[in-house]
N, C-alpha and C positions, 0 to 999 in steps of 0.2 A: 386228783389221785390217778396214777397209771393203773389201768385194769386190763387183765388178759382177756382174750376173746371169750365171750360167754358161751356156755353150753346151751342146748335147747331148753333145758329145765330152767337155767338161770335167765335165759332170754324171756321165757314165759313169766318168770317172777318179776323181772324188770318191767315187762309190759303191764302186769297187774299193778305194780307199784306206781308206774307212771299214771295210769288211770286214776288210782286212788289219790295221787298228789293233786291232779287237776280237780277232782271232786271237792277238795277242801281248800282250793285257792281262796285266799282272802284279799283284801283291798291292797293294791300297790299304788299309792298316791305319789306320783313322781313330779308333779308340777303344782305350783301354787295356784295357777289359774283354775277357776271352777269350771266344770263341764257345763254344757248348755242344759236348759230345762228339759225335763222328761215329761211325757214321751217325746221322742224325736218326731219332727213333722213329716219326714219322708221315710218310706220303708219298702223294701222289695225282698222277695225270696231269691237267693242266689242259685240254688240247685233245683232240679225238677221235683225232688221229693220234699223240699222245704226244710231240710235239716240244717241249712245255713241261712240266716236271715240278716240282712244289712239294714240298719237305720242310720240316718245322718241328719245333720243340721249344718248351717253355713253362717259364718261370721264374715260379712263383707268388710267390716271395720278392720278386723285383724287379718283378713285374707286367709282364713283358716277353715278347714272342713273338719267337723267332729264326727267320727264314725263310732257306731256301736254294732259289733258283730256278735250275733247270738249263735252259738254252736249247740244244737239240741242234743246230739248224741256224740259226745267227745270220744275220740279214740286215742291217738297219741299226739295229736296236734293239728294245726291248720295253717295254711298260707293263704294270703289274700293280697290283691294288688291291682295294678292297671298296666295296660300295654297298648300299643298303637292300634292294632286290629283285633285284639283278643287272643293273641298267641301267648303261650307260656314261656317261650324263649324271649330273651331281651325284655323281660318284664320288670317293673318296679314293684317290690314285694315287701310285705311285713309277715314274719313267721313266728308262730308260737309252737314250740316243740319241747319234748323231754328227752333227756339223755338216759333215762332210766331211774335216776335218783334226784334230778334237778329239772326245773322247768325254766325255759328261757323265752324272752321276747326280743326280737331284733328286726331292724330295718335291713333289708337285703335286696339283691337283684339277681336275675338269672342271665347267663350268657347265651350265646347262640346254640349251644349244645344242651341247654336246659340245666346246667350245673348252677347251684345256688351259692352266692358269695355274700359275706357280710359287708354292708355299705360302710365306707369310711366314716360317714357322718350319719347319725341316727335322727332322721327328720320325722319319722313316725314316732310319736312319743306316747307311751302308755300312761293313761290316767287312772284306770281302774280295771281290775280283773276280779270277778266274783262269781260264785255259783248261785244261780237263782232257781226257782221252781221250774223254769222252762229249759234251763241248761246253763252252759258257761257263757257269761257275758263279758266281752272285752270292749272297753271304751278307750279310744285313742284319737289323736289328732294329727293333722299334717297341713302345712301351708299350701296354698295354691301353687306357688312357684318356689322351689327350694334353690334354684340355680345350680343344682347338682346334676351333672350330665347323666348320671345313672338313674335319676328320678324323672317321673312322668310330670309334664306340665298340665295341671288341671285347668281346662278352659271351659267356655260357655256351652260348647256343643256336646255331642255324644261322647261318653266315656265307656270304654270296654273294660269291665271288671273281670278279673280272673280269680279262680280259687283252686285249692287243692286240699285233699284230706290225707293226713299222715296216719297210717294204720299201725306203725311200729316205732319204737324209740330209735333215735339216732345219736351216736356219740358226739357228733359235731354237726354244725350247720352245713359245712362243706360236704358232708356225706350224703346230703339230700339231693336227689336228681328228680326232676319233674316227670321224667319218662316212666317212672314206676308208680306214679300216684294217680288216684282218682281225681280228675280235674274237670273244669268247665269254665264257661264265661257267661256273663250277663251284661246287657247294654242298658245304659241309663243316662239321663242328663243330671249330673251331680249339682251343678251350679244353677239352681232354680232362680229366676228373677225375683228380686226383693221388691215386690210391688204390693200396694194395699189392696184389700179385697173390697170391691164395690158393694154397696147395700142392695139387697134384693127388694123388689116392689112388694107392697103389702098384699096385692091380689095375685101373687104368683101361684101357678098351678104346676103340677108335675105330670110327666108322661114317661112310663118305663117301656123301653123297646128292648126286649130280651129274647134270647133263643128259648124255645119251648121245651125245657127239661130234656135236652138231647143226651144221647150217649156219646161221649167223646171218643172218636175213633182211636184205636190202638196203633197209631202210626205217628211218625215224628212230626209232620207238619200237616195241618188241616185248616183250610179256610172255609168257614161255614156261613152260608148266605140264608137270610131269613127275611121275608117280605111282610110288611105290615101296612095297614091302610088307616088313614086318618078318618075320624067319624064323619058321617054325612053332614054337610053344612058347616064344616070347620072353617071359620073365617080366618082372616089374616091375623097372626099373632107374632110376637117377638120372642125368640129364644134369648134368655138373659144369662143362662148358666147351664152347664151340664157336668155330670160326674159319672164315674164308673160304678157298675154294680157287678161284683165278682162273687160267684157262689163260694161260700165258705169251704175251704179245703182244696179249692182249685187255683189258689193264688199263683202257684208256680207253673200252671199250665196255660192260663189265659194270657197271651203275650200282648196283643193289642186288638182294638175294636174301632170300627168306623160306622157311622150312619150316613147313608147317601139318600138324596132325594131323586126320584125318578123324573124323566123328561115329561113336560106338560103336553107334548104333542100326542101322547097316547092316552086314551080315556081310561084304560084299565091295564093292570099288570097281573100275571099269575101269582097266586099266593104260594110261592115256593119256599121250602125249608129243607136245606141239604147242603152237601159239599159244593163249593163254588165251581169246582172243576168237574162236577158230575155231568154225564152225558144227558141226564134228565133235566138239567137246568135250562129253562126257557131262554132263548136267545134275546128276548126282549129285555131281560134284566141287564144286558150290556148298556142299556140306556139309563141306568140308575147310577150316575157318576157324580152328581153335584154334592160335594161334601157338606154335611150339616154339623157333624161332630166327629172328633177323632181322639182316641186315648191310647197311650202305650204305658208299659210297666214303669212304675216310679212316678207317674204323673198324678196330680191331684185334680180337684175340680177346676174347670175352665170358666172364667167370668168374662162377660162382655163389658166394655166401658159403660158407665152409668147413662151416658147420653145416646147409646146405640144398642140395637138388638138385631139378631138375624131373623129375617122374615120367613115364615113358612105358613102354608095354608092360604085359603082365599083364591080369588080369581087369578087365572094365569099360573097357578101353582099346582103341581101334581099332588094328589092325596096319597100317593104310594111312596113308602120309604124302604130302603134295603139296609139291614144290619149285616155287617160282615165281622166275624170273630175269628181271629187267628189263634189256633191252639198249637202250642209247642210241647210235644210229648215224646222226647227222645228216649225215655225208658219204656215206651210202649205200654204205659199203665192201662189196664183194662177195667171195665165196669164202672167208670167214673161218669156220673151224670152232671149236667151243667145247665144253668139258667141265667148265665151272665148277660150283660148288656149295658146300656147307657140310659141314665135318667136325665130327661130334659126338663129344665125349669123355664116356664114361659109365661107370658102375660098378654092379656087382651088390650091392656092400656099401652098403646104403641109409644115407643120412645121417640125422641126428636129425630133421630136418624136411623135409616135402614143401614145395617152393615152389609158389606159385600165381600166377595172372594174373586180375586183377579189372578189370572195365570201370567207369569213372567217367564222368560227363558227362551227355549228353542222350539220351533215348530216341529211336530212329529214327522220328519221327512228323511228319506234315505240319503239326501244330499249332504247331510251332516253325519260323518262317519269317523270311526276310530280304527286305525290300523291294528293288526294283531301284535301281540308281544310288546305292548307299550306299558311302561310303569306309571307314567303320569302325563297322559294326553289331555289337553284342555280344549273344551268347546265352550263358546260364549254366545249368549242370546241377548238381544237389545230391545228395550222398550224406548223408542227414540223421542227426542224433544219434539219432533213434528207430530207424533201421536199424542203425547200428553198435552200439547198446545191445543189440538183440535178436540180432544175427547174429555179433558178435565174442565171443570168450572173454574172461575177465577179464584175461588176459595180453596181449591185443591182437595186433597184427601189426606187422611191420617191413618197410617199403617200401625196396627197394634199387635199383630200376631203373624206367624209365618209357618208354613209347612213345606219343607224342602223335599224334593222327589227325584230320584233317578231309578234305574233298574240295577241289575246285579254288578255292573262294572264301576258304579259310582263310588268315589272315595272322598271327595271334598265338594262342597257347594258354597257359593257366596253370592250375595246380591249387594251391589254398591249404588248409592245415590250420587248422581253427578249433576252439578248445577253450574252453568256458565263455563263448561269445560274443565271444571275442577271437581275431583272426588270429594264429596262433603262428609259422608258417613256411611258406615256399614249398616245395611238394613238387617241382614241376618247372615250367619256364617257358621259352618260346621266343618272343622278341619279333620274330624275323625268320623265323618258321615258313614252310616251303614244303611243300605237299602232294606235291611231286616229290622230297622228301628225307626219308624216314621211317626211323628206326633206333631200336633199343632202346638207351637211354643209361643208363649207371650214374649213380646219384646221387653227389654229392660225399661225402655221409654218409647213412646210413640214417635214415628218418623213421618214428618209432613212432606208431601210431594206436591209441587206447584206446576202450573202450566210451563212447558218448556224444559222441565227436568228430564233427565235420562236415568233409567234403571237398567243396570248391567248385571246379568246373572251368568256366572261361570261355573262349570262343572269339570272336575278332574276325574279321569277314568284310568283304571288299570285293566289291561287285557293280556297280561303276561301268560295266562293259562289258555289263550285262544289262538287258533291257527288261521282263522278266517276273519275278514273285516266285520266289525260290528257296526251295523247301520242304525240310523235313527228310526224309530217306529214304535208301535204299540206292543209288540210281542216282548215277553220277558227276556228273550235272548237278544233283543234289540235295545236301544237306549233312549232315554229321555233326559232332559235337563229342565226342571220346572221349579219355580217357587210360587206356591199358592199363598198370596198375601191376603190377610184379613184386614179390612179397612172400613172407614166410614168418611163421609156419607156415600151411599151407593151411587154409582154412575152407570152410564150405558156401556162403558168400556169393561169388557169381561176378559179379553185376551190381548196381551201386548207382547208379541214374540217375533222372532226373526229367523231367517235361514239364509245361507249363502245364495247368491244369485245363481240359478241353474246354468246360465250361459257361461259364467266364469268357471264353473266346475267342468264344463265341457272343454274349455281351454286347458284346464289341468290335465284331463285325459289325453288330449292331443299332445301336450308337452311330454307326458309320460311315454306315449307311443313313439315320440321322436327321439328321445334320449335313452331308450332301453332296447336291448337286443330282442327281448321277448315282445311280441306284438300285443298291444292292448286294443280291444275292439272299441273303436269310437264311432262306429257306424250308427246312423240315426235310429235303426230298428232295435239297437241294444238298449236295455233299460239301465238305469243308474246302478242297481244292485249287480247286474251282469258286468258292467264296466268295472266296478270296484273289485269284483271277484277276479278280474283279469289282471289287476295291478300286481306286479312283482314287488313285494315290500322290502326294497333295499333302502339304505339310509337316505339316498337322494329323494326317492319318492315320498318317504315319510316327511322329510323336512319341507318339501315343496307343498304338501297338503297342509302342514301346520302353518306355513307362510300364507297360503291361499286364504285360510280361515282368518288370518290376522290382518288382511288388507283388502280383500275383494268386497265389492258392493253387496248389499243385502236386500232381501225381499222382506218387508215388514208386514206382519199381520196385526193390524190395529182394528180389532173386531168388536162389534156389539154382541150382546147375548144371542141375537138371532143368527150369529156367525157371518153377518154381512159387515164388510169393512166400512169404516168411516170414509167419507168422500175425500179423495185426494189421490196423489200418485205415490204408490208404495213400493214399486219395483225399482231396482238399480239405485238404491239409496246408499249414500256414502256412510261408512262407519262413523259414529260419533267421535269427535276429536277430543282427546283428553290431554290437557296441557299440564295438569298437576295431579299426581297420584297421592293418596293418603300414605303417610309414613307408617311403617310398621311399629306398633306400640313397643316402647322400650321395656325391658324386664326390670322389675323392682326387686332387689335382693337386699333386704335389711341385714345389717351387720350382725344382729343378734342371732340370725339363723346359723351363723357359723360357730356358735358357741354351745351347740347341743352336745349331748354325750356321744362318745365315739366307740362305745363298746356295747356288749349285750346287757340286757336287763335280766337279772335273776328274779323270777316272779314269785316263787314259793319253794321252800324246801321242807318236806315232811309236814306240811300243814301250818307251819309257823309263819310269822311275818318276816319280811325282808329287813 
C-alpha cells in the first residue's frame, strides 16, 4: 500500500507498533530441515553491553553453520553479518527490520558507501523467530560457501562478525544506511574443529589462576598482569586440559587471557598485580613469556592428546606464573569488578610424552622489514630440512595445535609442511588473521613432521597507514611473524626460524644507493634501521626488496631451549627448493544452493502466523 510521509505522531505510533509486532513474533518455520540440538555449543556476546548474543553450531556434513541470535532489548530491528576485516561497508549481512506495520527478514549486503541492498539469492535462511524470556531469538542457517560474490566465504580461521541496531522503522531495506546506526564488530573462530574430547585421568586436580577481584579500568583497552607462585615442593606435573573462568556479567568485557611461565634462571619474581603497561610493573616480568595456556572469546576448553601433557613444576622449572587478562571496555563502563582467569587441570601421573611448544617463522630482527604504504607485503621464515634432520628424532614430532602471532600490521599467516621439495599439507592458516584475536587452536588432525622436512611460515602485512619502514622487532610498532606450534614428544628444538643474510641486505642498500638520485647511507657505522630510514620508497626499491627476500640466502636459528644453536653451519644457507606447490582447494557449489528463495521473508504481521 502506498503511504504518504508520516507525521511525527504517526511515526511514533509506527515505532510503537513495530516494537509490539516483534514482541509477539511467533514461529516462522521455512525449512523442513530441523535445527541443531539446543543449547548451542558455542556462544559469545556481540556488543560490550551483552544486549546481542550469538550462539552457533556447525554441520560439517552439510557444510552449514546454524546461528542463533538473541536480541535482549529489541528496538526496530537488527543487522548481523561478516566482512573481511570487520568493516560495515562491503559486508555480507542478514537484516531483520520493520516498516512500521510488517516485519521482514532478508539476506543483504552493503556497498562501499554503507548502503544496504537485498541479495539476489537468499542464502541466509530463517528457521525460527520467537520471543523468549530473554528476548527475541532468531534461528537461521547459512552454507560455508554460497559461491555468491556478495557473500562471505566462511573459512577455518578468524571471522570478523559485524552488527548494527535499528532504532526506528524503515519503509524499505534500501532506506537503511549503516552510517546512522549503532554498530560494532566481534572476532571469533566460527568453524571449530570437529574432534573428539579426550578422557581426563581419574587423579586429575585443578588449579585456578585468577585476577584478585580487581576493578576493571574504565578505559577501552587494559592488559592486566597478575603473578602467582606454585606451592613449595610442587613436583613435575602434566597439564591435560584448561578452561576459562569468566566472572558472571563480564562476558562482554573479558576479551582474551593467557598464562605464562617465568624463566627458570631467576629464583624469584615480584608478586605484582596491575596493568601490564604500568610504570610500577617490575622489569623482571618481561622474562615470563613461556605460554602455558591461552583463551580467546568463543573458545571452549583446550584438551591435550591422551598420550601427552604439558609439563610444569619440578626441577628446572620456575614456580612463578604470570596471568595476563585483556579487557575490552569501549563503553568505559565503571565500577565493574572481575575475578576472571584460567582453570588448569593437571595430573601427577605423567603421560607417555611431554608436550612442547616450538617457535617457527622469522627471527626478531630489523633486517626483515616492510616498506610503508604496502597493501600486502609478504615475509617468510624457514625451519629448514637441515635443522629438522639434526634436531628431531627418527620418530619425528606430531603437531596438534597452533597459535599464530604478528603485531598490528599482520593480515594473513600460514605454515606449510614441505617434504622432498613438495608442499604436503597446510599446518595452520588464517586468511583473516587479526593481531587483536590470538588463541591456541586445535588442528583438525595432527600433522607429523619427520627428519628432513621443512616448515615454511609466511605472513602478509598491510602498512597502508604508515609513512615509515616497519622493522622486525619486539615493539608493538615493529613486526613479528611466528607460529607457536604445540606438539609431542618434546625435543631439544625450541626455536626454528630464519632471517635474510645481513650481508645480502647490505648489497641491497648499495644497489639502492647506486640507482637512486637520493643518497642512501651504506656506511659501516650506519645501523640497519638507519639505512632503511634512508631508503626512498619508490616502486623500484620496493620490488627489489621483495625480490631480495625471495632469493637471498638465509641465516637459520636452529636453537635449543638454552638459546644455543645445534652444531652445524647455519649462515648463508640457500632457501629450500620447492618443486611442487599445493593446489588451491576448489570451491564446492552444490546446485541446490541456487534454488533458494530470491525475495524477502515476511516474519509476522500483527502477531499472526505467516
